[in-house]
ZAPA-567715 format. One record per residue (C-alpha): z, x, y. Coordinates in steps of 0.25 Angstrom, whole numbers, padded with zeros to 4 digits, always signed. Each point is the difference from the previous one (the first is absolute). Layout:
ZXY
...
END
This chain:
+0100-0346+1681
+0009+0003+0012
-0008+0009+0010
+0004-0005+0012
+0017+0004-0002
+0004+0012+0006
+0006+0010-0008
+0016+0002+0000
+0007+0013-0001
-0001+0000-0015
-0015+0000+0001
-0001+0013+0008
+0012+0008-0009
-0008-0005-0014
-0014+0005+0009
+0007+0013+0005
+0003+0002-0016
-0015-0003-0004
-0005+0008+0010
+0008+0012-0003
-0003-0001-0014
-0015-0001+0001
+0000+0012+0011
+0008+0008-0009
-0010-0003-0012
-0010+0006+0009
+0006+0014-0001
-0002+0002-0015
-0013+0009-0002
-0012-0008+0000
-0004+0006-0014
+0012-0005-0005
-0001-0013+0007
-0013-0002-0007
+0007+0003-0014
+0013-0010+0004
-0011-0012+0004
-0006+0002-0013
+0011+0000-0010
+0007-0013+0008
-0015-0006+0000
+0001+0002-0016
+0013-0005-0001
-0003-0013+0008
-0012-0001-0009
+0009+0001-0013
+0011-0009+0004
-0004-0011+0011
-0009-0008-0010
-0002-0011+0010
-0008+0009+0010
-0007+0007-0011
-0005-0014-0005
-0005-0003+0014
-0007+0014+0002
-0007-0002-0014
-0003-0014+0003
-0006+0004+0014
-0008+0011-0006
-0006-0009-0011
-0004-0010+0010
-0006+0009+0010
-0007+0011-0009
+0001-0006-0016
-0016+0001+0001
+0001+0014+0004
+0011+0008-0006
+0006+0000-0014
+0015-0004-0004
+0003+0015-0002
-0006+0003+0015
+0007-0012+0005
+0013+0003-0005
-0003+0014+0005
+0000-0004+0014
+0010-0009+0000
+0010+0011-0004
-0008+0008+0013
+0004-0012+0008
+0014+0001-0002
+0000+0015+0001
-0007-0003+0014
+0011-0008+0004
+0010+0008-0004
-0005+0012+0010
+0000-0011+0011
+0013+0002+0005
+0001+0015-0001
-0012+0000+0009
+0006-0009+0011
+0012+0009-0001
-0010+0013+0003
-0006-0008+0010
+0013-0001+0008
+0007+0013-0002
-0013+0010+0002
-0005+0005+0012
-0011-0005+0007
-0008+0011-0002
+0001-0002-0016
-0003-0014+0002
-0013+0003+0008
-0004+0011-0010
+0003-0008-0012
-0007-0014+0005
-0016+0002+0002
-0008-0011+0006
-0014-0003-0003
-0009-0010+0007
+0007+0002+0013
-0014-0004+0006
+0000-0013-0006
+0012-0004+0010
-0004+0007+0011
-0014-0009-0001
+0008-0011-0002
+0008+0002+0013
-0010+0003+0009
-0004-0015-0002
+0012-0003+0009
+0005-0012-0009
+0011+0008-0007
+0000+0004-0015
+0005-0009-0012
+0002+0009-0012
+0001-0008-0014
+0009+0009-0010
+0007-0001-0012
+0012+0004-0008
-0008+0013-0004
+0003+0013-0001
+0013+0001+0009
-0001-0010+0009
+0012+0004+0009
-0007+0014+0004
-0009-0008+0007
+0006-0002+0013
+0001+0016+0002
-0015+0001-0002
-0001-0012+0012
+0008+0009+0009
-0010+0012-0004
-0012-0007+0004
+0008-0005+0013
-0001-0014-0004
+0009-0011+0007
+0003-0005-0013
+0006-0015-0004
+0003-0002-0016
+0001-0015-0004
+0011-0002-0010
+0009-0009-0007
+0015+0002+0004
+0009+0003-0012
+0011-0008-0003
+0009+0011-0002
+0003+0005+0014
+0006+0014-0003
-0016+0003-0006
-0005-0009+0012
+0006+0011+0009
-0004+0011-0008
-0016-0003-0002
+0000-0005+0015
+0005+0014+0005
-0010+0006-0010
-0013-0007+0004
+0006+0002+0015
+0004+0014+0001
-0013+0004+0007
-0003-0011+0008
-0005-0011-0009
+0003-0014+0003
+0004-0010-0010
-0004-0016+0000
+0006-0009-0009
-0010-0007-0008
+0003-0014+0004
-0003-0006+0012
-0007+0014+0003
-0014-0005+0005
+0003+0002+0016
+0006+0012-0001
-0012+0005-0009
-0010-0004+0011
+0008+0004+0011
+0000+0015-0007
-0015+0000-0003
-0003-0005+0014
+0007+0012+0004
-0009+0009-0007
+0011+0003-0011
+0000+0001-0016
+0005-0011-0009
+0003+0004-0014
-0001-0011-0011
+0005+0001-0013
-0010-0009-0010
+0001+0003-0013
+0011-0010-0005
+0000-0013-0004
+0001-0011+0010
+0006-0015-0002
-0012-0010+0001
+0004-0006+0014
-0003+0015+0006
-0012+0004-0009
-0014-0002-0006
-0003+0002-0014
-0008+0012-0001
-0005+0011-0010
+0008+0012-0002
-0006+0009-0011
-0008-0011-0005
+0012-0011-0001
+0002-0011+0011
+0015+0003+0004
+0004-0007+0015
+0000+0010+0011
+0006-0002+0014
-0010-0004+0011
+0007+0007+0011
-0009+0012+0001
-0012-0008+0001
+0006-0010+0009
+0004+0011+0010
-0015+0006-0001
-0007-0013+0003
+0008-0003+0011
+0001+0014+0007
-0012+0007-0004
+0007+0012-0003
-0006+0009-0010
+0005+0001-0013
+0004+0013-0009
+0006+0004-0011
+0011+0011-0002
+0006+0005-0011
+0009+0013-0003
-0002+0006-0013
+0009+0011-0007
-0007+0012-0004
+0005+0012-0009
+0003+0008+0013
+0004-0011+0010
-0006-0012+0006
-0014-0005+0005
+0000-0012+0009
-0016-0005-0001
-0004-0012+0013
-0012-0006-0006
-0012-0005+0007
+0001-0013+0007
-0002-0012-0009
-0011-0009+0008
+0005-0015+0003
-0006-0011-0005
-0002-0011+0011
-0009-0012-0001
+0009-0010+0007
+0004-0007-0014
+0017+0005+0002
+0003-0005-0015
-0011+0008-0004
+0001+0012+0008
+0015+0001-0003
-0003+0000-0014
-0012+0009+0001
+0006+0012+0008
+0013-0001-0009
-0010+0002-0013
-0004+0012+0008
+0012+0006+0004
+0006-0003-0015
-0012+0008-0006
+0002+0011+0011
+0016+0002-0005
-0006-0001-0015
-0008+0011+0003
+0009+0009+0006
+0010-0004-0011
-0010+0005-0010
-0001+0014+0005
+0016+0001-0004
+0003-0012-0008
+0012+0006-0006
+0005+0001+0015
+0001-0015+0002
+0012-0009+0000
-0005-0007-0014
+0016-0005-0001
-0005-0011+0008
-0005-0012-0005
-0013-0001+0007
-0005-0012-0007
+0011-0009-0001
-0004-0010+0008
-0011-0011-0006
-0008-0010+0008
+0007-0014+0000
-0013-0008+0000
-0016+0007-0001
-0004+0010+0012
-0013+0003+0004
+0000+0014-0005
-0009+0011+0009
-0005+0013-0010
END
């Protein structure tokens, strides 16, 4: 992954083309854009056998005991339709006037964020690829957050440039995931906000195996390590699509487990963070990114499991 190379002229040219194309998609009327996204999703569901099987396998893994095969297949189609609409919504966020963004993106739980901020140790948000997560920086600006987003840089430089612009245009800052601890700690000490996507599978050397939807999966320990090191309050944050717009939800602070046993504390808190994310997904399961192989990693040796 070439995360440290400088963009070349061709990268900026391709980035400009991508940006103009997606911005143009934002001028399509919202009702029509949703229909187009649905059609694209249905086409992808029919033609993309590989990812269709991943989604169906994940739904069986997570919800097999709760939903019938017919219900899971129907949900899988809704997942593809959801993904088909995201690009149009990103275009809308780039082209719509700010008054329209403020009107159509509502916020619940702002008091939870403010109460956490008053503790004076910054705030750590854990979030997921749920709803349209790319619109969360708009919410951060409306809530007057000094927002820092921890992310994995993309291999394709034009897309890296596009998403960096998308996420920072309202004042947010990007922190590459590798060797990010020092920057994160400094930001929290300045009473800023850190947002971490915590719903993807981690490599064995970056994570611990704790349950997610009742199945053990390797989960990144970064959020738990940061919280234990800084004492910063941890809150879940999600942005859901609704019939007439979007709703951001800031959950209540997740109590931090501190016993003095570092390994046990990391496992316990990571499990609690997984539970908060699972709870958020269950509210709108069709809006989660089920195309990711969340349970792909397997323990290379027996591992103490925390339930």
